[in-house]
N, C-alpha and C positions, 0 to 999 in steps of 0.2 A: 425640226417638226415633229408633231408630237400625232400619236394617233387619234383619230377620229371618235368624238366624243370624250376623250379624256384629257381635264383641266389640270393645272395645278392645285394640290390640296385634296384630290379626289384620289380614291382609290385604283392602282392600277399605273397611276403617271410616275413616268421615269424621266428625270431631265438628263438633258444631255452636257457635256462641254467641262473641261477642269476644274469650274468654280460651281457651276449651275447644280442643280436637281438633287434628290434625295439621296445619291449615290455619293457626289463630291461632298456633301453637309456630312454624312457619317464617315467619310474616311478623313475630313477636315478633324472633328470632333475627338479623334480616336487619336491624331498626331498632335494635338495640342491639349492643354488644361482648360478646361472651361471655366468661363466668368460670368456669373449671375446675379440679378440683384433679388434681393429676397424683398418679401413683402414691407420689410420696416425700412427699405432703403441701403440696406449693408450689401457691401460687395463682397462678394466671398468666392473662392478658387477652389476648384474642384478637381482633383488628383486625374492624370490622363489613365483610360480605361486598363487594364490589365495586358491586352493587347499590345500595347505601345510602350510598354516597359522597356528600358535596356535590355540588352541580353546579357550583361554583365556578370559576375558571379555574385550570388546571394547569399546572405546568412546561413550558415550552415546551423542547424540544432543537433546536440547528437542523438544518438538512437535512444540513450534514458529521458530524452527531454532535457527542459533547461537546468542547469548548474546553480546551487546555490551553495559558499562555502563559509558557513560559521564556525568561531572559536574563541577559545577563552584559556587563558593561562597555559599549558601544554595540551589541552584538548583542543580537535580539527574535525571536524565532521562536514561531510557533503550530502547533500540532501538533492535528489533529481526529481522533476515534477511529472515524472510517470510514476504515477503510484503513489506519491507523496514518499519515496524510497529513500532510505537511507543508506545509499551508496559505499560510504565509507565513514569509519571513527578513527581516530588514533589517538595514542597518547606519546608525547615525545617521538612522534613518528611511527610507534608499535601499533601494528592491526588490534584492534579490539574486537570488530568484527571481521568476517571474509568479505572484504571488497569485490569489487569488479569496475571492468573500465567505462568510462562516459558513453564511448560508442560501441558498448557491447549490449545484445538482448539479455535482459538481466535473467539469471541463471537460478534455476532451484526457488525460487522465490525470495534470494537474499534481499532482508532489507525491507519486504513490501509491508503494507498495511492490508490486514485481512478483514473486509466486511463486505457485506451485512452480515458474514457468519464466519468465524475461522475454522479450519478441519474440513473435514468431509459432512456433504448430504450424502446419505448412500442412494448412489442409483439415481440421486438427482432429484428423488422424489418424495413427496411430502403433503402432508394433508392441512389446509390452509382452512381452517374453519368449517369441516365438510367438505370442501372443493379440491381436488387432487390436482398437485402443483407437478410441471416437471421442469427442473433448471437443467441448462446446457451442461453436456459431462464435457469436462476438462481437464479430469485426468485419465484418459483414453485407456492405460493398461489396467486400472481398476474399475473404470467404468463408474466415478462419483463426479459428483461437482464439488471442486476443492478449492477453501481458500476466498471465497465471497467473489464480488463484481467491481472492487475499486482496483484491483490491483493491476490493470493498463489503462486508468483514465488517466487524463490529463489534468493534472490538478493545476488551478492557476494559483498566483502568489497573492497574499492579502496585504501581508507586511513583511518586512524583513529589517535586521539591523546587522551589527558586526557578531553576535552573539546567540542570534534565534531568528525563526522564518516560520510564518502561518500560512498552508495552503490551502486550497479549497476545491472541492468537485461536488457536483450533484448525480447520484446514482438513480437513474431515470427507472421507471416504470418499463418493466420489460417481461419477456417470457419466463415464468416460474417465481419471478418476483416483483407483481405489480403495483410497487409503492415507490415515490420520490422521497428520497433522505438527501440531506449535505452534510458531507463528510467534511470534519473541519481537523484537520492534523497541524502540530505546534512542534516545534522542535526546539530546546534552549538550551545552551551548554554553559557549565558554570566552572569555575577555575576548579572548587572544590568539590562539586558533588556529581559532576561529567554530564552526561547528555540527558535529560528529560525530554519525554517522547509523549504526546498525549492524543489520544482521537477523540473527537465529540461528534455526534450523529444530532440531527435534528430530522426530526418527522415534520416534512412540508406538505404533507398529504393530507388526503381526506378521512383515512382511515388507519385505526392502530397497524402498525406493521412490525413484524417477528426482527429482531437485532443480536447480533454477537458482534466480538471484534478481537481484537489481538493483532502483535507485530511476529514478525519473521528473521529475527536477526541470528546470525551464525556466529557464535563467540568463539573466540580466540583466547587463547591463557598464554601462548607465546609460542617458539618455533616447534617443530617436529610434529608428529602425529599424536592427535588427541588421546591414545592408549595409552598415554605416558600423566594424561592429566588425571587430576583429582576434582572431583563433583562434590559439593553440599547442595541438597535439595531439601527444604523444611517440609517434605509430603508424604502423610503416613499411608495413601492410598494409590492404586491405580487400576486403569482400564484394560483387560486382559483385550487382545484381538486375536480372531480368527482369520486363518488362512492367507494367500498372496494377497487378498482385496482388502484385508486390514481392517473385517468387520468388528465394530465394536461391540465386548463380549462382557461377560461379570466382571464388577468393581470388586476387589481382592485388598486387604491390607498387603500392606509391603513386609510384616514382620517376618523375619526370618527367610526374606527372597534378596536375590542379587539386585531387586530394585530399591533396595531402602538406603539410602542416601543421604539419610537425616544426620549421620555423623561422615564426615568427611572420609571419601575413599576413592583409590584410582579405580577410572573406566576400565583398565585392560581393554580385552577383547570383546566386552558387551556391546550387542547390537539390541539398541533403544528407538522403538518409535511408541510412544505411548500417552496417552494424555494419563498427569497424574493431579490426584484430588487430596481431600483432608489437609489443607494447607494450615502449617502453623504459622500464626503470624505473630509479627513482634514489635512492639513500639519503638519508634524511633525517636531522635532528638527533637523532632517537632510535634513531638505528641498524636502521629498519624502511625495506625499499624500496616505493616507492611512485611511481605514475604520476601527473603531476600536470597537468591540463588549464586554459588558463587563457584569459577573453576579456576583448577590452581596447576602451574607450570611446576615440575619440581627445582627449578630453579628460582622459585619464588614470584616470580611474575603472573597476573593474574585479573580477572575480571568477572566482576559481578552485575546480574540485573536483579533489581527491586521492582515491586509493583504491590500497586492497592487491592483493596476489599471487592473494588470491581471486576476482579479477575479471580474467582476462585479456583481457576483449574488452570493448568500450564502443560504443555505439550514437550516433551524432550523427545529430540531424534539426533543419532550420532553421525547421521548423512552417512550411510553406506550405499555406494555405489560402484556399477561397476568398472568405470574409468580408474585407472589409480592416479591420475593426474588430477583429480576431484573429490577422490575418497577421504572420508573421514577428516575432511579439510576443517573444519570448525563443528562446534556441539550448538546444534538448535534449542534454544529456550525460549519457547512461546508462552507468555502469561497468556490467559484466554476466558474471553466471559463466562463460555460454556463449554461443554465439553463435546467431542465429536458426535454427529448426526442429532443437535439438539434440536433442529426443525423437527424431527420427528418424535425423539424422547418427552421433549418439552424442557428438559434438565437445566436450570438456570439459563432458560432463554430468555432474554427483554422484551417485551413488546411496548412499544413506541406509541404512546398514543399521538393523536396531530397536536403539532407544535411542541412536544415534549423533547428533550436531549438527553442524554445518555453521555459519560465522559468515562474513561480509565486512562491510567497513566503508570508509566514504567520508566525506570532510571538505569542506566549502564555507565557503570563507572571501572576504571583499572589503575593498575598500582605496579 
């Protein structure tokens, strides 16, 4: 029996019985896969609604995202989809970068892609064609916007092979950066050259967008603390930093200073967290101009990073941390398209016009 004035198909009517009425039909729809006929006459099955899924174990995704192993010769790399991160790189089983576990929250930007800016935007504030912008502050201790917006994005795998992988993500318009970019990250391992790692950004929005990028590997020359390692860095200048907030100051020549590593020199107890410029380029076997920084262990093992002229700056950081277990584990060598706070200074800042792309590449090799 139904209420007076309510009939099947009218608002408010609820049928009764185990099989009749809207409530029964809803339960039935959740219990089985629906089958319907499309306009073309094709029969198509529809998966059960989520509430009808079995309660058994579900596939587990590691904290750092989907994992892709690529290898060639004695090189092996593991790329994680969160941030398109280089999680591990080894040569004959020896670490060339400081790794982290798949189920570990990525520590200290290890292996991250830094885009659409590397390094810091001071106070997160910048002026965009006379309009003030405020970026979220993610470096709480210093009050800056650090290392861009791509670092925690989930990158989708676009293609993969035994020795390479391509991942993509969209940097959506957001507070402080109202532009849409597609970030494409490619890793390729070669048995001779090592790991090539490139980042390409394409502006898919309607306005020109400011842009910069870089990687964040912590290089490992061999066992033991980095104090015993030696560094070669082809840079003739550096940017001084002021105070605990590391505010960029004057650009100075390295001549006669402890920061002159143009000739190989042991790092010792020096503490570095500075951007270097005045890069000295050299032509490689392929005719392309690159800069090469090398880190060498006293026993003879070592690692190098080479980068192209898209990156006229490089940040070097000795990873000085209060926790002894992670202090000075590796040397961060980060090629950059622009120096710290380029959104304010404009120095070497790339402006991507709508539809335009920018590409930068670097290579890590060991011995």
